[in-house]
N, C-alpha and C positions, 0 to 999 in steps of 0.2 A: 191818462190825464193826471197831472200833478196840481193839486190845489193847496194854496197856502192862505192862512188867515193871520193878520197882524194888526194889532193896535199900535200904530206908529207914533201916537202922541205928538201930532203935528207933522204933516207931510212937508211943510215948509222948512221946519227946523231939521228934519231928517232927510231932506230931498237928495243931497249928494250921496249920503250913505244908502238910502233906499234904492236908488237906481244902480249903484255899484253892486249891491246884493242881487238885484233883479237880473242883471246881466250874467252874474255867476250862477244863480240858481236855475234860471230858465223855466220857472213855473208856468203852467198853461193858464191858470186862473189865480188871481190874488184878490182876496177880500180884505179891504182895509177898514179900520175904525179909528175914530178920533183924528180925522184929517185936519180939523180945525181951520178950514178955509172955505170961503164961499165958492160957488162953482166957477165964477169967472177968474178966481185966483188959483184954481187947480192946475197942476203942471201938464196941461194937455200936450204941448209940443214935445216935451220930454217923453211922455208916454208913447206918442207916435214914433218918435225916434228910436225907442227901445223895441219897437215891433209889436206894440199892444194897442188894443182899443180900450176905452174906458167909459164907464157911466159913473156919475157922482151925485150925491145928495148932500150938499155942503151947508155950512153955517160958519159965519165968521167967529173966530176965537174958541168956539166950543163945538163938541160933538163932530158930526160929519162922517159919512160912510161912502165907500166906493167899491167898484168891482173892475178889475183889469183882466183882459183875456186876449189870447192870441187869435182866437176864433171870433166870429161876429157875436155881438150881444143882442139878443132879441127879446121881445115881450118884456120890456123894461118897465119897472114901476118904482115909485119913491114913496116913502112913508108907509103907513098901514094900508094894505090893499082891500080893506073891508068896507069901504064906502062911507064910513062914519066920519066924525069930525077929525080934521087933520091934526096930527101931533105937532106941537110947536117946536119940537126939537128934532134935528136931523139924525135919526138913529137907525133907519132901516131902508134897504134898497134891494131890489131883486131883478134878476134877468135870467134868461135861458141861454146856455152855452153848450153847443154840441149835443143838444137833447137833454141836458141836465138843468133842472130848475135850481138856481143858486140864490141864496139870500145872505147878505152881509148885515150883521146886527151888532149894535152897540147898546147893550142893556144898561140902564141907569145904575150908577154905583149905589145910591141910597144914603150916602153920607153918614147917617147915624140911625140905628134902629129906633123906631118910634117917631122919627122926624117927618116933616112934610115930604122931603125928598125920598124917604124910605117908602112912604105911602104911594108916591108916584112910581117907584120901582115896582111895587106890587101890582099896581093898576096896569102898568106897561106890560108886565109879564102875563097878567091875566088876559089882556087884549091880544097879545101875540099867540098865546095858547088857544084862545077861542078861534082865531083865524086858522091856525094849524089844524084844529079839530074839524073845522068845516071844509077845509081844502083837500081832505083825503090825501095828504102828502105821502102816506106810507105805501100807496099803490103805484107811485111813479118814481123815476129817478130824481130825487130831491135832496138838497144839501143846505143845511143851515149852519153858517160859520160866523164866529165873531168872539167878541169880549162879552161873556155872559155875566161877569162880576159875581160868579158863584163857584165855589169849590165843592164838588159833589160828595166827596168822601174824605175820611181822615187821611188816607194815603195820598190825597191831593194837597195836603197841608203840611208844611215842615214842622210846625209846632202847634198841633191841634188844641192843646190845653190853653195856649195863649190866644189863639184866634177864635176859639169858640165864643159865640154870641156876637161876633162882629157882623157888619153888613155883608161880608163876603162868605162867611161860614157860620151858619146857624141852622137850627132845625127847620125853620120855615123855608129858607132858601134851598136847603137840600131837598125838601119836599117839592118845591117848584121844579128843580132839575128832574126829579123823578116823573113829574107830569109831562115833561118833554119826551121822556122814554115811553110813557103810557100812550101817547098819540101815535106811536109806531116808529119813532126815530131811535137810532142806535148811536152810542158814543163811539165814534170810529177810532179814536185814539186807543181806547181800552180794548178794542178788538185785537190789537196787535201788541200793545204795551201794557203789561200788568204790574210793572215795577212800582215801588214807592220811590219818593225822592225826585220825581220828574215834575218840574214847575214851569209855568209860562210867565209869571209876573213876580217881581221883587220890588219892594218899596225903595225909592231913592234914599230914604232916610235910614239912619241907624245901621248903615253898612248892610242893608238887606241882601244885596247880591253877593258880596264877599262871604257873608255868613250863610249863604244859601237859605235864608229865611223867606221862602217863596210859597206861592200857591198856584195850582193849576186852575185858572179861571177862563182861559181861552179854549174854545171847543169847536169841534166839527161834528155835527150830528147828521146822520144820513138815513135815508129810507132803506128798507130791506133790499130792494134791487141794487142799490149802490153798496150796501154792506157786503154783499156777495162778491163785489169787485175790489174790496180793500186789500191791498197788498202790503203796504208799509205805512207807518206813521212815526213822526218824530217831532221833537221840539228843537228848534235851531238855536240852541243856547248861546252859541258864539256871537249871535247878533245882539246879545245883551251886554257884551263887552266893548271895550274901546271908547273912542271919543263920541260924546253926545249920543248915547244910546237911548232908545225908548225904554221905558220901564217894563215893557213886555217883550218877549221873544216870539218870533213867528212859530206857528204850528203848521206842519205839512202833512198831507195825506196823498199817497200814490194809489191810483185806481188802475186796474188792468182793463 
């Protein structure tokens, strides 16, 4: 099974490019973030024509998550599955594909440390972690993929001294990432790739991509049963090039 996560930064703006890539890559499952369309505007006919099924949790202009799969999508849920008050933002969707519980997540950016949006990011992460702790995800084939808006380590940041203290790279956010690991999940990318200099996001501004001033903030976390099946991981950096790219590159994981 090949699983890819990608913050497409608007499926409408990236639609032609996305489906061209999908036909070439042939991933079995694709987790999308920041689709930026309501569900009735999602490209359902194009998904079907490409040989996929899909589930989406959309929102006009902002946010939005989806899961595409070649196999049936079962046990689908949208938003936090904890039975509490619904999140007003479309940031979380889950489904079971071929026996694997898959979640696509778009963690809030936080805008600025100390702001209301940063407080929302913290509360959102706390809620997700509380659900993960109660769901005993480490005991089953489980995968959480998406844009976490967190760079876990200095090797995940091109210029740590410049990014330190930002909403993407600070001591508190690094501690949050460690909490995901403490509930029994594994950073699948780092199981296979230990190198520095591998990033998944580059700012559109200030020549971020040409200067490779990037961060690894898109992640695929897996439970131990899936960690044992991880064969290969990569960041598809070529997709950040060319005409009208997303500011994120896809991250891919191959399971045996």
